[in-house]
VOGU-3710 file (C-alpha; in Angstrom, 3 decimals, decimal comma):
1> mnealdnelt> -24,564/5,077/2,786  -24,679/1,357/2,485  -21,121/0,001/2,292  -22,164/-3,053/0,271  -23,853/-0,841/-2,348  -20,819/1,449/-2,451  -18,511/-1,540/-2,942  -20,713/-2,913/-5,734  -20,801/0,470/-7,485  -17,037/0,878/-7,174
11> yritglaiqv> -16,539/-2,639/-8,540  -18,749/-1,855/-11,563  -16,936/1,412/-12,264  -13,550/-0,299/-12,006  -14,711/-2,937/-14,475  -15,766/-0,245/-16,940  -12,422/1,529/-16,578  -10,640/-1,766/-17,232  -12,739/-2,225/-20,391  -11,614/1,203/-21,630
21> hkhlgpgllk> -7,999/0,292/-20,898  -8,322/-3,093/-22,634  -9,877/-1,514/-25,700  -7,594/1,515/-26,035  -4,450/0,249/-24,336  -1,998/2,233/-22,237  -0,796/5,720/-23,069  -4,155/7,331/-23,844  -3,915/11,046/-23,157  -6,111/12,332/-20,380
31> kglpyslrhe> -8,198/14,353/-22,828  -9,465/11,177/-24,536  -10,001/9,156/-21,396  -13,132/10,912/-20,060  -15,012/10,519/-23,356  -14,417/6,783/-23,398  -15,299/6,266/-19,745  -18,420/8,446/-20,008  -19,529/6,290/-22,950  -19,083/3,125/-20,855
41> laqaelpfes> -20,935/4,669/-17,881  -23,829/5,672/-20,142  -23,966/2,200/-21,711  -24,071/0,710/-18,191  -26,906/3,128/-17,357  -25,008/4,587/-14,413  -26,000/8,198/-13,799  -23,015/10,526/-13,753  -21,954/14,141/-14,062  -18,697/15,328/-15,564
51> qvpvpglyrd> -16,518/18,363/-14,902  -18,325/19,074/-11,635  -17,192/22,114/-9,655  -16,411/21,086/-6,080  -17,409/23,864/-3,709  -15,276/24,353/-0,678  -16,377/25,245/2,792  -14,104/26,798/5,377  -15,828/27,295/8,689  -19,013/29,088/7,584
61> taldcgciad> -17,606/30,526/4,370  -18,193/29,062/0,913  -15,024/28,991/-1,186  -14,586/28,925/-4,926  -11,269/27,116/-4,944  -11,360/26,110/-8,593  -11,535/22,371/-7,889  -13,309/20,358/-10,577  -14,051/16,648/-10,290  -13,633/14,780/-13,575
71> iivekrvile> -16,667/12,530/-13,076  -19,065/11,899/-10,193  -21,090/8,678/-10,458  -24,485/8,401/-8,745  -23,542/11,409/-6,598  -21,471/8,939/-4,534  -18,181/8,172/-6,273  -15,654/10,780/-7,406  -13,470/9,765/-10,349  -10,261/11,718/-10,809
81> lksvepilsl> -8,827/10,456/-14,088  -5,075/10,242/-14,576  -2,913/9,211/-17,487  0,479/9,213/-15,811  3,092/6,782/-14,662  3,719/6,453/-11,797  0,834/7,612/-9,642  2,228/10,092/-7,143  0,972/10,779/-3,624  -0,304/14,135/-4,916
91> hevqpltylr> -2,627/12,260/-7,284  -3,961/10,150/-4,418  -4,619/13,179/-2,228  -6,545/15,152/-4,868  -9,890/13,295/-4,629  -9,561/13,152/-0,828  -9,232/16,939/-0,858  -12,423/17,185/-2,933  -14,265/15,059/-0,383  -12,959/17,139/2,490
101> lag> -13,882/20,437/0,796  -17,351/19,228/-0,131  -17,997/18,079/3,434
//
């Protein structure tokens, strides 16, 4: 992957998330957040998938560990949406676990 392209994509996604926050303000429940962000991603013509099962792999065995990524943009960026304060270390580890499981 090209790091410059990844940085540009991440920057664009962050900008869209900020637009959602500016428009709706803080305190939006997690259920409403994905709809708003998916709308912004679609308007920006960024291809994405939502509620994507993340398959696990342990040695040579496929695992169904029940992990579901909220949104994956361009098959490169995993978005794990949170509506909590403060962000805990558990929240930070969750998308890293998805990356590790998916290989």
